[in-house]
C-alpha positions as CSV (number, residue, x, y, z in Angstrom):
1,T,15.1,-30.1,-35.6
2,F,14.8,-27.3,-33.0
3,T,15.6,-26.6,-29.7
4,I,13.5,-25.3,-26.9
5,T,15.0,-23.6,-23.9
6,V,12.9,-22.8,-21.0
7,T,14.5,-20.5,-18.3
8,N,12.3,-20.2,-15.0
9,V,12.0,-16.6,-14.0
10,M,11.0,-15.1,-10.7
11,E,7.7,-13.5,-10.7
12,L,5.5,-11.2,-8.2
13,D,2.7,-12.9,-7.2
14,A,0.5,-10.3,-5.1
15,I,0.9,-7.5,-2.7
16,D,-0.3,-7.2,0.6
17,V,-0.9,-4.0,2.1
18,Q,-1.0,-3.4,5.9
19,N,-1.0,-7.0,6.9
20,G,-4.1,-7.9,4.8
21,Q,-6.4,-5.3,6.3
22,T,-9.2,-4.1,4.6
23,Q,-9.0,-0.4,5.9
24,R,-6.8,1.8,3.8
25,S,-7.0,4.8,5.8
26,F,-3.5,4.2,7.8
27,V,-0.8,2.0,5.8
28,Q,2.2,1.2,7.5
29,H,3.4,-2.2,5.8
30,L,3.3,-3.2,2.3
31,D,4.4,-6.5,1.4
32,L,5.6,-7.8,-2.2
33,V,4.8,-11.8,-2.3
34,F,6.9,-13.5,-4.9
35,D,7.2,-17.3,-5.9
36,S,10.6,-17.7,-5.1
37,D,13.0,-16.3,-2.7
38,M,16.2,-16.0,-5.3
39,G,17.6,-12.5,-5.8
40,L,15.5,-10.3,-3.6
41,L,18.1,-8.6,-1.7
42,D,19.6,-7.8,-5.3
43,L,15.8,-5.9,-6.5
44,I,16.2,-4.1,-3.3
45,N,20.2,-3.2,-3.2
46,N,20.3,-2.2,-6.8
47,G,17.3,0.1,-7.2
48,H,15.0,-2.5,-9.1
49,L,12.2,-1.4,-7.0
50,Q,9.9,1.7,-7.5
51,L,7.0,3.4,-5.8
52,R,5.4,5.9,-7.8
53,K,2.2,7.9,-6.2
54,F,-0.6,9.6,-8.3
55,D,-3.3,11.7,-7.5
56,F,-6.9,10.0,-6.9
57,N,-7.5,10.3,-10.6
58,G,-4.7,8.0,-11.2
59,E,-2.9,11.0,-13.0
60,N,0.6,13.2,-12.1
61,G,2.6,10.4,-10.7
62,V,5.5,11.2,-9.2
63,V,8.6,8.7,-7.7
64,I,8.6,8.5,-4.1
65,P,11.7,6.9,-2.2
66,L,11.4,3.8,-0.7
67,P,12.0,3.9,3.2
68,G,15.8,2.8,3.4
69,G,16.1,0.9,6.4
70,G,12.7,0.0,6.3
71,T,12.8,-2.4,3.8
72,S,13.9,-5.9,4.2
73,V,13.4,-9.5,2.8
74,S,11.6,-12.4,4.7
75,P,11.5,-16.0,2.8
76,N,9.8,-14.9,-0.7
77,Q,8.7,-11.6,0.2
78,I,10.0,-8.0,0.1
79,N,8.3,-6.1,3.3
80,V,8.2,-2.2,3.2
81,D,7.8,-0.7,6.7
82,F,6.8,3.1,6.1
83,G,7.1,3.6,9.7
84,A,5.0,4.6,13.0
85,L,3.7,7.8,11.0
86,G,2.7,5.5,7.8
87,I,2.8,6.4,4.1
88,G,3.0,10.0,4.0
89,G,5.0,10.4,7.6
90,N,1.9,11.7,9.3
91,R,-0.7,9.4,11.0
92,N,-3.4,12.2,11.4
93,T,-3.6,13.9,8.2
94,N,-4.1,13.0,4.7
95,A,-0.4,13.6,3.2
96,G,-0.2,9.9,2.3
97,D,-3.4,10.2,0.2
98,G,-3.1,8.8,-3.1
99,Y,-2.8,5.7,-5.9
100,Y,0.4,3.8,-5.6
101,E,2.3,1.6,-8.1
102,I,5.0,-0.5,-6.8
103,G,6.9,-1.2,-9.9
104,V,9.7,-4.1,-10.1
105,D,12.3,-4.7,-12.5
106,M,12.4,-8.1,-12.7
107,D,14.9,-8.6,-15.6
108,N,17.3,-5.6,-14.9
109,N,16.8,-4.0,-18.0
110,G,16.3,-0.5,-16.0
111,S,12.4,-0.7,-16.8
112,F,9.9,-1.4,-14.2
113,E,7.8,-3.9,-16.1
114,T,5.8,-5.7,-13.4
115,T,3.5,-3.7,-11.6
116,R,0.9,-3.8,-8.8
117,N,-1.3,-0.9,-7.5
118,F,-2.9,-0.4,-4.2
119,F,-4.4,3.4,-2.4
120,R,-4.3,4.9,0.6
121,L,-7.2,7.3,1.1
122,F,-7.4,8.8,4.8
123,G,-10.7,8.0,6.7
124,D,-11.3,4.7,4.3
125,V,-12.0,2.1,7.0
126,T,-14.1,0.0,4.9
127,G,-11.4,-0.3,1.9
128,D,-13.7,0.7,-1.0
129,G,-12.2,3.6,-2.5
130,M,-14.5,6.2,-0.6
131,V,-15.2,8.1,2.6
132,N,-19.1,7.8,3.1
133,S,-21.4,7.1,6.0
134,A,-20.2,3.2,6.1
135,D,-16.9,4.3,7.1
136,K,-18.6,6.6,10.0
137,I,-20.4,3.8,11.3
138,Q,-17.9,1.3,11.4
139,V,-16.0,3.9,13.6
140,L,-18.6,4.8,15.8
141,Q,-19.2,1.0,16.4
142,A,-15.6,0.1,17.3
143,N,-15.2,3.3,19.6
144,G,-13.1,2.3,22.3
145,T,-11.9,-0.9,20.8
146,T,-8.6,-1.7,19.5
147,S,-9.8,-2.7,16.1
148,A,-7.1,-2.0,13.4
149,E,-9.4,-2.1,10.9
150,S,-11.4,1.0,12.4
151,D,-8.5,2.9,13.6
152,V,-8.3,5.8,11.3
153,N,-5.0,6.9,12.2
154,G,-3.3,3.8,13.2
155,D,-2.4,4.8,16.8
156,G,-3.8,1.6,18.4
157,V,-7.3,2.6,19.7
158,V,-10.2,3.8,18.3
159,N,-11.6,7.1,20.0
160,V,-13.4,10.4,19.7
161,L,-10.0,11.5,17.4
162,D,-10.7,8.7,14.7
163,T,-14.5,9.7,14.3
164,A,-13.3,13.3,14.1
165,L,-10.6,12.9,11.6
166,M,-12.7,10.3,9.5
167,S,-15.5,12.7,9.5
168,R,-13.2,15.6,7.9
169,A,-12.8,13.1,5.1
170,I,-16.2,12.3,4.0
171,G,-16.8,12.5,0.1
172,K,-13.5,12.0,-0.9
173,K,-12.8,8.8,-3.0
174,I,-10.6,7.1,-5.9
175,K,-11.8,7.4,-9.2
176,N,-14.2,4.8,-10.5
177,G,-12.3,2.3,-12.7
178,L,-9.0,2.4,-10.8
179,F,-7.7,-1.0,-10.2
180,W,-6.0,-2.0,-7.0
181,D,-4.3,-5.1,-6.6
182,D,-5.3,-5.6,-2.8
């Protein structure tokens, strides 16, 4: 005779970067989607979330602070808002560029065992991890619109500044083989 005890544990189902947009040139929002709303405030309040930024090769990781006032809970999600200037704090530069890992300490043991990855690459409006002619074409075709997918700096309008900023980034890319979850 034996007894099996089953405990239902909360799980991180997915992440949603920039409200589901494909572009990764400007990132202001990151949502962590869980299978339950139980204990999400505890994860925030007790330091059980960790954001690490790596270079484009996925190396040299450093922990960066989550925005204090910009992290909240809504139904079964933790919503991270990096502010109007986006991750990195400057919408018109590559300051926020990198390969990121969000870690969650789901069992409160001090290790961030549940992780998801995403990237920010200034100029990458196609979201494919590289800035190339496809990005340039998309920005040029959207010139004069408010297309969030083609707005390089996230200021609400696609214009000549977006074209210039994206053109300076041509040739940059995330290392092949790095995985991202959204």
